[in-house]
N, C-alpha and C positions, 0 to 999 in steps of 0.2 A: 221417348227421348232417353230414358234410362238405359234401354237396350243399346241405343246408338252409342252412348258414352262408354258402355261396357265393351262394345266391339272396337271402339277407338283405342281404349286402354289395352285390350288384348292384342290388337294389331301392332301397337307400338312395342309391346313386350316381345312378340314373335319377331318383329323386324329387328329389334336389338340383338336377339340371338343370331339371326341370319347375318347381321353386320359383324358380329364377333367371329363367326365361321369364315366369312369373306376376309376379314382381317387376318385370320390364321392362314388362309390360302396365300395371301399376299406376302406375309412375313416369311413363311416357309419357302416360297418360290424365290423371293429376293435373297434369302440367306443361302439356299442350297442349289438353286437353278433346277429344282425338281418339282413337278406338279404332284402333290401328294393326294392320290385318290382315296386314301384311307382317312382323310380329314373328317368325314362324317362319322366314321366309326370311333374316332377319338372323342368326338362330341358325345356320342352315345355312351361310350365307356365312362366318361366323366359323370354324365347324368345318372347312369345306372349305379355306379359306385356310390354317388351321393345319396340316391334314393334308398338303396339297400342298407347302407350304414346308418342313415337317419332312422329307417324303420327298425333297425336293430337296437336303437336306443342312444346313439351318439347325438350330441347337440348338432344342429344344422351347420354352424360355422366349422366345427371340427370335421364333420362329414364332408363338407366341401373342400376343406384343406387336404384331407386324406385323398379325396378324389383327384385333386390337382397333382399331388405328389405321385400317386400311382400312375396316372395317365401320362405324366411327364416321364416317368421311368420307362413306361412302355414305348414312348416316342424316342427316347434316347437309345433304348435297346434296338428298336427298328433301324435307327440311323446307323448305329455302330455295327450291327450284325448283318444288315442287308444292303443299305444304300451306300455306305462308305466303301465296302469292298468292290462295288460295281461302279465306282466313280468314273472310270475311263470308258465305260460301256456306252453304246448308243442310247439316245434318249428313250427309244422304244423299250429297251430293257429296263430302264429305271421306272417307266410307266407301268410295265408289267409287274415289277417288284411291288410297287405301291398298291396295285390292284390285288395282288396275291396277299399282301398284308391286310388289306381291307377284308378279304374273305376270311382270312385266318382269325382276325380280331372278332369278326361277327360270329364265327363258329365257336370260339372259346367263350365268348360272352353268352351264347345260348346254352352252353354246357354249365357255366358257372351260375348265371342268373335265371336259368330256366326259360323255356320257350312259351310258357303260358302267359295269358293276359293278366296283368297285375293291376289291382285297383289303384286309383290315384291316391297319393299320400295327402294327409290333411295339411293345410297351411299352418306353420308354427305360430303365426300371429297375423292379424289383419289390422289394418289401420282404419281409423274413423274418418268418415267423409261427410260432407254436407249433402251429397246426392247419393242415391241408392247404389250406383255403380262404384263398388269399393275396390281400389287397387290393393292387392295383397302385398305383404312385406316382401315375398319372393319376387313379385313382379317389379316392385320399386327398386329393390336391391339389384336385380338383374339388369334393369334398364340403366341404373346409375353406373354400374360396373362397365357396361357396354359403352356408354357415353364417355366415361372417364378414359378407358383404354383407347378408344378411337381418337379422342382429343390428344392423348399422350403420343400416340404413334404419328398422328398428323403433325404434331409439334416437332418431333424428332426427324421426320422425313421431309419437311418442307425445305426448299433450297435456301441456303444461307447466302447473304450478300456481303 
């Protein structure tokens, strides 16, 4: 029974991350009319920056904030340097640009963060629970952020009467 509860909590957390990625696809497409195939690499970049800065000794909230700022800067640079200059081009050209950006971000990340397998980072804190399947602080925070952002976007995008 405890393993089932752990699987349910893990599934909810992973699903929340996938929901955030899907939300990113939707927001980017609605704002720019471009399907960004580098979206997964932006998620990876944010996660790697957070993990490596946390392992370097920064507190987790500061590491997360730094990851958000750096990843947003990379996204703005991609938009200004590659997507905006090709605004009048056919859709296929914009798709190829985002695929190229995906390959570029992945390659630079492998150079910066190394291609080796890295051990999982320890959880900064765990919460107490009455059952043995304990949701970590990371999972609870991630799921809360995903739920909050999804609710906020749904609230802003719902049709007004």
